[in-house]
N, C-alpha and C positions, 0 to 999 in steps of 0.2 A: 306280793302286792306291788302295784305299780304306782308311780307318782301321779300319773294322769292317763286318760284314755280319750282318743279322738277317733270317731267312726267315719268311715268313708262308705256311705250307703249302708245297706243292711249286713253285708257279708265280709267286710274288711275293716280292721281296726289297727290303730297304732297306739301302743302303750309305751310310756316313757319310764325308764328306770335310770334316773340320772342322765349320764351321757350315752346310755344304751337305749336304742329304740327297738321295740318288739313289733314286727309286722305280722299281724295275726290273720290267718285264713279262718273265717268263721261262718261257713255255710254248712252246718252239720247235717241238714236233711239230705244233702246231695254229696256227702263226703268230700266237700270242697271242690266239686267239679267246676271247672272254669267256664262259666257262661259268658255271653257278651257283656252283660251287666257287671259281672264280677271282674272281668278283664279290665273294663273301664275304671272300676274302683281301685284295682291294683295299680294302674297307671297313675291315677290321682294321688294315691298314697306314696308311691315311689318318687313322684315328682316333688311332693312336699318334703319327703325325707332328704332328697338330693340337695334341696335348697336350704336345709336347716344346718347352719354352721355349728350348732350346739351338739349335733349328733356325731358321735365318734365311731360307733359300731352299730350294726343292725342284726337282729336275730329273726329269722323267718320261722313261725310256729303255726300249729294247727290246734283248734279247740276240739276236734273230733277224736274220741278215744281210740278209734280203730283205723284212722287214716290220716295221713299228712295231706294228700291230695290225689284224687284218682284220675286227674288229667282233664281233657276237654269234656264239656257237657255234651255227650253224644245224643241225649234225648233232644236237646235243643238243636244240635247239628242236623239231626234227622228231619227236623221240621223246616230247615232253611232251603230256600231255592238256590240255584247255582249263583244267581246274581247277588243274593243276600250273603252267601258264603264269601264271595269275592269282596264284598264291602266290609265284611267282618274281619277279614284277614289282617289288615294293617293294625287294627285295634288289638287282636290277639297277639300279634308280634310285639306290639308296644308294651304289653304286660310283662312278657318274658324279658325284653330288653330293658325295661324299667328296673327290674331286679339286677340284671347283669351289669348295668352301667351305674349302679349306685357308687359314689366316689369313695366310700368308706368300706372297711372290711365287713363282710356279711357271713353269718353262720346260719346254716339250716339245722333245725331240730326235727328229725324225722322219726316217726313211729308208724307202725301199720303200713298201709298201702301208699307207696309213692310211685305211681305208674304213669307212663306217657308224659303228658304235660306237667303232671305233678312231680315226676322225677326231674324233668327239665327245669322246673323252678328251683329245685335243690341244686342241680348242676350249675345254675346261674350264680350260686353263692360261692364264696371262697373256700369254705370248710363245711363239711357235712358231718354232723354228730347224729348217730342213729342208735336206737335202743334195740333190744333183742327181738322185738316184734316186727321190725322193718322188713318190708318186701318191696324191692325196687325193680324197675324194668322199663323198657321202651317197646311196648307191644303194638305199635301203630301199624306195621305191615300186616298184622292179623286182622285188621279192619279196613284194609285197602288204602291206607295213606302212609306217610312217612313221619318220623319225628320232625315236627315243624316249629318247635319252640327253642331251637338251638341244639337239639340232641345229637344230630349227625356231626356237628362241629365240636361241641363241648366234650362229648364222651371220648372220642379218640385222643383229645388233648389230655385227658385224665388217665386213660388206660391203654392207649396205643391203638393203632389202626386195626390190627387183626382181631383183638379182643372186642373192640367196639363193633366190628362187622359181625362177629359171631352173635353178639347180644342183640343187635338191631335186626339181623336177618332171621334169627330164631324166634324173636319176640318173647323170649322166655322171662319168667319172673325169677328174681334172685333173692334168696332169704338172707337175713342179716349176717350170719357168720361168713358165708361165701362172698357177700357184697364187700365185707371188710377185707377179706383175703385178696379180692380182685382190685381193690382200690376204688370201688364204686361209692363207698363211704369212707370217711377218714378216722372216725373214732366210734367205737362200739361201747355202749354203756348199758347198765342194767335196765330191765324193763321199767318204763315209767320215768326214767331219769333224763331223757333226751333234752327236754326244755330246760330243766335245772342246770344241766351240764353246759348246754349251749350258752345260756345266759351268763354262767360263771366264766366261761372262756371269753365271751364278748366283753365282760367287765374287766378281765385281765388285759385284754387288748386296749380297752378304752382308757386304761391308766396311763397309756403312752401318749406321746405328742400327737395332737390332732393333725398338725401340719405334716409330721413325719408319716403318719398312717396313710393319709391321702396320697402323698408323693410316692410312698412305697407301693401302694396298690396300683397307681398309674404306671410305675416302672415295670411291675410284674405283668400287668395286662398288656401294655403296649409292646413290651419286649418279647413276649411269647411268640415263638415261631420265626423270629428274625434270626439272621446269622449273628454269630457272637459279636463281631465288631460293631454291627449296627445296634445290637441290643445294648452294648456298653455305652454307646452314644445316647440312647434313650435313658439309661441309668444316670449318666452324667448330667443330662438336662434336668432330671428329677432331683438330683443332688443339689444342683445350683439353685433350684427353686426353694430349697429349705436351708441352704448353708448360711444365709444371712437373715434368717427369720428370728422373730422374738422367741419362738419355741427352742431353737438351737441355743440361743444365748442363755435362756432359763435352764435348759437341760444340763449344759456344761457347768453353770453356776451351782445348781442343786447337787450335782455329782461331787463337785469340789467341797461344798459345804455340808455334805453328808445328810441331806434332807430330801424330802419328797418334792418333786417339781410342782409348781403352780403354773400350768401351761397357759400362756396368753392366747394360744390358738391362732397365731398369725405370724 
């Protein structure tokens, strides 16, 4: 059960579980295919989440029993003129970037199909929890395009250049056990347990300092791909942003007093 639910249009919702926010893909008739309208609503939801200082972690979930998200809405895409496709592109990009740039830790709960843009939404999260039914992949070259929701950049950062090349160029689908083996997903859980496990993981994360979580994510993201010396400067800047915070003072006091911290979040 959630504390509250706020809907963004017909197909996207945010449910609150204390300091954990659940970003719900809820377009069951289309297996959560991302249409222009759905992309717009994902942008609205992620913008609201990014601005909410009470949110410490986010979990990305799906209401469809057999799919996380099957990617771009190809039926809609087929009906667009070239000019309409050009106009749609910034909005589609903003949906994936909205998830990618959330300032707090984000966990994806994946079951069933997570293909193309659907897998890119998961790749935009920090940790991917998948159940045994998960089937992931970036099949875009099989329909004449390329992964355009971050896939060509996020996948090699996760599994290395050669493995990413093999997966993108072959357009193949990868089932759960191999996906875990290759590092395409991070945790493999029993069938039907992906949402429960992802929410539990997010709740464990959310017990920690909100200031610390945001700064740690910033350092991890900004430092990735930099040379070590520059990366350590990024880390130092993030450390300085938390070193004199109320959260640090409370964390140290709670440790010494052997009690749970009551984070001020600033």
